[in-house]
C-alpha positions as semicolon CSV with decimal commas, in nm:
position;residue;x (nm);y (nm);z (nm)
1;M;-2,076;1,047;-1,643
2;P;-2,330;1,121;-1,341
3;I;-2,289;1,012;-1,017
4;F;-2,574;0,739;-0,973
5;A;-2,817;0,765;-0,671
6;L;-2,893;0,448;-0,511
7;D;-3,239;0,398;-0,332
8;Q;-3,371;0,082;-0,161
9;Q;-3,377;-0,150;-0,431
10;L;-3,031;-0,387;-0,418
11;L;-2,867;-0,288;-0,748
12;F;-2,584;-0,150;-0,927
13;P;-2,504;0,043;-1,248
14;P;-2,228;-0,132;-1,446
15;V;-1,918;-0,048;-1,332
16;H;-1,796;0,069;-1,623
17;L;-2,008;0,355;-1,605
18;A;-1,787;0,452;-1,347
19;E;-1,614;0,816;-1,251
20;P;-1,216;0,805;-1,402
21;D;-1,172;0,797;-1,041
22;G;-1,337;0,491;-0,953
23;L;-1,647;0,635;-0,817
24;L;-1,967;0,504;-0,975
25;A;-2,250;0,552;-0,690
26;M;-2,379;0,723;-0,379
27;G;-2,618;0,623;-0,116
28;G;-2,816;0,332;-0,016
29;D;-2,693;0,127;0,344
30;L;-2,428;-0,151;0,438
31;S;-2,698;-0,415;0,466
32;E;-2,565;-0,742;0,444
33;E;-2,731;-0,841;0,129
34;R;-2,604;-0,491;-0,048
35;L;-2,241;-0,498;0,031
36;L;-2,227;-0,869;-0,091
37;I;-2,362;-0,758;-0,413
38;A;-2,141;-0,506;-0,436
39;Y;-1,857;-0,707;-0,370
40;R;-1,964;-0,986;-0,639
41;N;-1,990;-0,699;-0,885
42;G;-1,621;-0,551;-0,828
43;I;-1,753;-0,288;-0,605
44;F;-1,676;-0,151;-0,259
45;P;-1,798;0,134;-0,004
46;W;-1,581;0,412;0,116
47;Y;-1,779;0,688;0,318
48;E;-1,749;1,088;0,282
49;G;-1,935;1,244;0,589
50;D;-2,257;1,066;0,680
51;T;-2,271;0,924;0,269
52;P;-2,133;0,578;0,139
53;L;-1,986;0,608;-0,201
54;W;-1,932;0,309;-0,401
55;W;-1,623;0,265;-0,595
56;S;-1,484;0,055;-0,851
57;P;-1,127;0,233;-0,977
58;D;-0,979;0,111;-1,306
59;P;-0,714;-0,006;-1,307
60;R;-0,733;-0,244;-1,016
61;F;-0,473;-0,311;-0,750
62;V;-0,452;-0,675;-0,647
63;L;-0,197;-0,943;-0,517
64;F;-0,166;-1,260;-0,683
65;P;-0,017;-1,523;-0,339
66;N;0,202;-1,675;-0,559
67;E;0,376;-1,306;-0,638
68;L;0,434;-1,232;-0,251
69;K;0,745;-1,085;-0,176
70;V;0,909;-1,117;0,155
71;S;1,214;-0,910;0,198
72;K;1,522;-1,014;0,347
73;S;1,483;-0,863;0,695
74;M;1,078;-0,958;0,702
75;R;1,199;-1,327;0,628
76;S;1,425;-1,277;0,938
77;L;1,134;-1,156;1,180
78;L;0,922;-1,459;1,041
79;R;1,223;-1,691;1,126
80;Q;1,266;-1,535;1,497
81;Q;0,884;-1,554;1,541
82;K;0,870;-1,199;1,648
83;F;0,493;-1,190;1,699
84;D;0,212;-1,457;1,780
85;F;0,047;-1,518;1,464
86;T;-0,374;-1,545;1,508
87;V;-0,684;-1,520;1,268
88;N;-1,000;-1,432;1,382
89;K;-0,915;-1,386;1,732
90;A;-0,997;-1,026;1,785
91;F;-1,228;-0,922;1,505
92;P;-1,391;-0,632;1,718
93;E;-1,061;-0,529;1,848
94;V;-0,889;-0,510;1,493
95;I;-1,170;-0,293;1,282
96;R;-1,184;-0,060;1,578
97;A;-0,783;-0,022;1,543
98;C;-0,790;0,018;1,211
99;R;-1,062;0,311;1,274
100;K;-0,864;0,456;1,566
101;T;-0,444;0,413;1,484
102;P;-0,331;0,746;1,271
103;R;-0,187;0,653;0,941
104;P;0,077;0,888;0,773
105;G;-0,066;1,092;0,483
106;Y;-0,444;1,038;0,601
107;D;-0,627;1,283;0,767
108;G;-0,906;1,072;0,971
109;T;-1,054;0,745;0,866
110;W;-1,345;0,661;0,598
111;I;-1,448;0,362;0,883
112;N;-1,714;0,501;1,092
113;D;-1,991;0,366;1,304
114;D;-2,189;0,242;1,056
115;V;-1,905;0,063;0,882
116;E;-1,781;-0,107;1,228
117;R;-2,121;-0,230;1,258
118;A;-2,159;-0,363;0,944
119;Y;-1,853;-0,548;0,897
120;T;-1,857;-0,686;1,257
121;R;-2,224;-0,819;1,149
122;L;-2,042;-0,992;0,850
123;H;-1,841;-1,151;1,065
124;L;-2,066;-1,279;1,293
125;K;-2,207;-1,420;0,933
126;G;-1,863;-1,547;0,854
127;Y;-1,792;-1,321;0,540
128;A;-1,530;-1,076;0,740
129;H;-1,204;-1,217;0,872
130;S;-0,920;-1,090;1,062
131;A;-0,588;-1,155;1,088
132;E;-0,381;-1,063;1,415
133;A;-0,040;-0,971;1,543
134;W;0,074;-0,980;1,876
135;E;0,345;-0,939;2,148
136;N;0,340;-1,027;2,493
137;G;-0,041;-1,042;2,455
138;E;-0,116;-0,730;2,324
139;L;-0,269;-0,693;1,973
140;V;0,017;-0,449;1,769
141;G;-0,062;-0,496;1,419
142;G;-0,379;-0,670;1,189
143;L;-0,625;-0,646;0,910
144;Y;-0,943;-0,701;0,775
145;G;-1,122;-0,782;0,491
146;I;-1,375;-0,991;0,326
147;R;-1,364;-1,323;0,185
148;M;-1,565;-1,497;-0,091
149;G;-1,491;-1,787;-0,277
150;T;-1,145;-1,753;-0,410
151;F;-1,132;-1,405;-0,315
152;F;-1,022;-1,234;0,002
153;F;-1,093;-0,848;-0,050
154;G;-0,896;-0,671;0,194
155;E;-1,043;-0,347;0,336
156;S;-0,765;-0,206;0,620
157;M;-0,509;-0,267;0,833
158;F;-0,305;-0,093;1,129
159;S;0,016;-0,120;1,264
160;R;0,126;-0,032;1,662
161;Q;0,491;-0,142;1,595
162;S;0,760;-0,140;1,330
163;N;0,616;-0,422;1,066
164;A;0,329;-0,567;1,280
165;S;0,079;-0,541;1,012
166;K;0,295;-0,642;0,754
167;Y;0,421;-0,962;0,962
168;A;0,052;-1,053;0,994
169;F;-0,069;-0,969;0,604
170;I;0,213;-1,193;0,517
171;L;0,143;-1,490;0,697
172;Y;-0,238;-1,515;0,603
173;V;-0,177;-1,415;0,242
174;Q;0,005;-1,772;0,261
175;Q;-0,257;-1,925;0,500
176;L;-0,501;-1,806;0,236
177;A;-0,290;-1,933;-0,041
178;S;-0,268;-2,284;0,125
179;E;-0,639;-2,272;0,147
180;G;-0,700;-2,232;-0,227
181;V;-0,739;-1,846;-0,233
182;S;-0,611;-1,682;-0,569
183;L;-0,656;-1,350;-0,521
184;I;-0,607;-1,044;-0,278
185;D;-0,821;-0,767;-0,369
186;C;-0,611;-0,459;-0,218
187;Q;-0,831;-0,195;-0,427
188;V;-0,615;0,120;-0,493
189;Y;-0,273;0,145;-0,498
190;T;-0,035;0,220;-0,176
191;E;0,347;0,172;-0,198
192;H;0,371;-0,023;0,129
193;L;0,153;-0,306;-0,069
194;E;0,342;-0,259;-0,371
195;S;0,653;-0,374;-0,175
196;L;0,464;-0,714;-0,117
197;G;0,387;-0,759;-0,440
198;A;0,040;-0,603;-0,536
199;R;0,015;-0,473;-0,884
200;M;-0,204;-0,303;-1,077
201;I;-0,480;-0,546;-1,337
202;P;-0,745;-0,363;-1,602
203;R;-1,091;-0,344;-1,404
204;A;-1,230;-0,575;-1,693
205;E;-0,979;-0,867;-1,620
206;F;-1,057;-0,810;-1,221
207;V;-1,427;-0,847;-1,300
208;G;-1,402;-1,151;-1,525
209;M;-1,155;-1,330;-1,265
210;L;-1,477;-1,239;-1,035
211;G;-1,750;-1,417;-1,195
212;R;-1,487;-1,724;-1,242
213;G;-1,379;-1,712;-0,849
214;L;-1,708;-1,660;-0,698
């Protein structure tokens, strides 16, 4: 199938026309309006060089909050209150750390200046949120993503101390569940998130849930 080229119109092709790897379209911009339309339709951006690429993989990797798995070792850390946990206390610092912190198996990051600016604007508008783990006043782990309706679309996470990002993720998922969030979008498979209970579901099922949850 062709890769669709976006223009100034705030339109996306149907997600079932995506390539087998999930690539649907390229181009456009990261305006607030385009990003929110993308998320509402089960699409998210990644960058390759200076070009935004828009993806909708099938199957989709998600976490239902009631399926969250907390290991014995993590339960111990939570009981010890190993880290201080906050929400939306340091969004700019979290997205910058996600951009700058090296991750095993990855060469560089898709988060560039445009992404950092766009999601910071969405944070100021109340759409993008962060969760943080602190140790002795220092930011040591966290994550950020987009919250819409009863969905949270996870974007990236980082850790400077062992288990710090996992600690923040667990507490944030529990908080989101208490606030009525029914699904965490993890986008694509990672072993790290699978260990926390994330699993694959068909894209059609995911998009159908979006229609009800947003």
